[in-house]
N, C-alpha and C positions, 0 to 999 in steps of 0.2 A: 401614558398620551391614554388607556385604554378607558384610565374616568374622565377624562377632558373629554375623548371623543370614540363609546363604546365599541362602534360601528367599524371604526377606522382598520378597514383588511390589512394594513402592512404589518401595525401593533399586530394583529395576530396573527398576522406572519411571524413577527420577530419572534413572537413569542413562540413562538412554534419552532424555531431555530431557538433557541433557549434550551427549555426540553430536549430536542434533536440530541444535542452539545455536548451542552451540561449535565446530562442526566441518565442520557441513553432512556429517558421517558416516551417512552414513543408513539402511546394510547396517549397520552397528555398531550405532545404533540396532534397530533392526528385529528381532537378536538379540538384544537386553536388552528387550524389549515384546514377542518369544518364551518369556523364562522371565518374565516378569513375567505372561503370559495364564497360563500351566499353575498358577501361586501362586491368582492372583487373574482365573479367569475374566472376574467379572463388574462387572471396573470400569469403567465407564461412560469415565474414563484416558483407558483404554488401549486402545480402541481408537478412543477421538479422538490421541491419538497417531502412530497406523498410518492412521488414514487422513489426515494430517497429512503424516505421510512419501513416503502413495501420492501424493495431489496434488502432491507436491514432482516425485517420480522421471514423473508423465505419467498416473500408472495412473487415470485420471478418476472411472475408471464405478467400478473399485476403494473412488477416495473417497467417494464417497454412500454406497454401500453399507457401509462401514465408520462412518463419518459417521453414517447411519443405525442400524446399530446402538444404537452407543455411543448415541443421542437416545430409542432403546428403551431402555436400563438404566436411562436417567436421564430420564428426558423435561420434566425444571425447569432444567434445567443452563442457563444461557443462553452457558454460551460453547460448548458442542458445537449452539446451536439456532444459533449465529453463525457458526458453522464451513458446518452441512450449508448452511443458506441461500445466504451471499457461493459456496461452490462450487458452487450451480446460481445463479448471478449469472455466477460465469465459464464456463458450461454455455452460457447465455446463455436457461438456465431459469424467463426470469422468474415464473410464473404459480407456479412454486413454491418461488423464493427468494420474492416476495410472500407468500408463506402460513408462513412457516418465518419470514419480517422478524415481523408480523404478533402466532405467536405466542409471537418473542420478548418485546411490547412485554405482550402476553397473561402470564406470567410478570412482567413489572415494568415498569410503566407509564411511571419511570423511567428506562431505561434508550435514553436520547433517540441515540444512534446510533445504537438502530435503529429510528426513523422514518426520520432520515438517508437511511442505506443503504435503505430502503425507500422516497423518493419520488428519492435520484439511478436506483433500473430507469425511468424514464421519461425523464431524461438519456443514458443507456445509449443506450436506447431507438431516440431521434428527438429529441436536443435536446431536448426542451423541459424548461426549467427552475425551472418553473411550482410545480410539486409542491415543489419543493428550498426554493424560496423558502418555501413557506405553510410547509414543515415544519423550517423554520428562525425561523421569525418564532412556535411556538410552545413554543420551548425556552427554558427557565428562562435571564435573562440569565448566573445566580454558575454554569451548568454550562456548563463550558469546559476539560477532563483536558487537558492538555499544549499547550491551546489547538488542540484538535482541530476544536473546531465554530469557531471564528475561522477555521483555513485552507479548510474547506469555502466557508463563507462569501464569505472573499476571493477565493476560485477562481470561487464563481458572479459576482461583480460585475466580476471580468478579463473576466468569459465573457458578459458585459451589458458591457464597457467601463465602468462608471458606476465612474470612478473618486474621485469625491468619497464615493462610500460607502466603498470598499475606505480609503482614508483615514481617515475616517471607523471604522473597524475599528480600523485597525491605532493609531490617536492612544486608542485606548478600552482595549485592551487593554496591562494587564503585561506583557507570557511578550516576553522578546528571542530564543525559539528557539518556532517551534509543529508538535508532532505528524502527523505525515501518518496517518491511520489507514487510510488506503487507501478511503471512504468515497465518496469526490464522482465517483471515476472518471476524471477532469481528466488531462490530455497537464501532464508535468510532476508529476508524484503518482510517490512512492516508499513504499510502502507499508513503513509502519514506522520511518522516515527524520524527520532533527529540520531542518528546514529554518530561516536565519537569518532574522529580522525585519528582516534590508537590504535584505535577494530581496526578499521583497513590496513590501519601501517603493520597491526600481530600478520593479517594476512599474511602481509607481502613478506614479511620478514622469515617467518613457518617455512613459508613456499620455498623460499630461497635459504631452506637448514639452516637458516642463523636459531635456533631452539632459545638460545639467552635471550636475545634481544627481540625474539617474538613475545617469550613471557614477560619483559620487561612492560612492553605496550599492550599485552593483554592487562598487567596488575594497572595501569592509571586508565585505560578502557574504563577495567569496571570500581576505581573509584570516582571517576565519571558517572556512573552510572549509577552507584550506590545513592550516590547525591541524588539525583532520582529520585527512588525509590525512598528516600526517606520522607518528600517534600508528599509523594504521591507512591503507595506504597501499595496500595488497591487497584495500580493502572495494568493490568495486563500484559500493555508490551515492551510496558518494563521490566517485570519482572519473568518474560520469554529471553529479554537481552542479556537480563546476570542468566540465566540458563541458556546461555548461546555460548558466554564467554568464557562460566566457569565450566563447559564443556571442556573449551580447546585448554581450559586452566589446568585439567584431569580432578577435578574436581565433581567425579562422579554424585553422590548424594546431593551435593546443591543444587546441580547442573540437574538433574532429576526433577529434584523440590521446586525450584523454580517454575522450569518448563512444562510440571503439570499443573503446580499453582495457576502460571500463564492462564490455560482451556480453562482450568476452573471459573476464575474469576469473566470469563470469554466466552463461553461453550457456543460450540455450535447453531443453536437451538434461542439464543441469548444475541445470538447478531449472524446471521450468515453471511457476512460480505464478510469481515474478518477474523469470525471465530476459524472458516479455515485454514486462515494466515497460519496463524499464530497455534494453531494442529498441526499443520504441514514445518514451522522452526520443532514446531517438539520430537517429530522429527527428524532431522537435523541430530539432536542432541542423541536421540538414541543413539544413532549410529556414530555422535563423535564419541561420547564412552564406551562403546565397546555392546550395546547393546540390537546388533541389526535385524534381527528377528523382526524385534517391535518399530524396530523403525518400518519395517515394512509393510508390516501388519497395518499399523498409522497407516501409511503411504494408501494400502490396498483401497482402503475404507474414504478414503478423499478424495482419489480420484476422480471418483465421476460425481463428486460431489459442483453445482456452479464454485467462481471462482477459488475452487482448490487446484489442485497443483494438478500439473500436465504431464501426457508422455514424455515430450518434447525440455 
């Protein structure tokens, strides 16, 4: 496209997204966005993409400003509204996040993930699950893109130790994998990652006291994730998932190896958005294998960071 039309803004934007998603080459993406801005400065997607890069690089105030600019240019763009509200949430600016998610629902009342994200703010602030439960109850049963709604409902049931409800949710779902949209703000969350069903089945069986059954499910989940790892050994989230599974299987050294590798592959210095999620999961692994002091130390360092764990 650029050979045909070197100044085509859409092509520059597409190439920027290639660098952003394909290899986390954020500076290359910025160069393409600068060229795209020269061609089409009023394209909201360009400002949205710039803000997304800012967020990855820990430039949080710049991210807010650029998301706000994108919102100004395209006020009914739900993707922009989501990104802005989510960023406010990462920064613990909860009142602004609430308004943002509410705006998204005003634009599209069927954008049910907005209602879940809005309700999850109560969980992040003070651990209150009631609002999230109420929001889940109002979502139509046939709305579950990639199993994302079931994922939130499952984690909520596990937090409340309602294993019968969690088992019912798993039985009712036809999905074999569940997409994590990062809505619920819970531990063992890996935004954008797809969790095998067997992982949740294992957690439910463990909660119900059936160790043998839990072991079987966790082994199945590990086989699934190990297959992924053979294809993408340097993927941080795949390594984090292996660490979580090895931890519940009692394989301490393997769990620590994979958890630490995940953080090494994608440290906060390299990705200020995903980095804290991976580091939080390392704290989960520490706790699971009995290294609670290390887990607490890890959390103490993360709790003050944007998109880190919250007291709630």
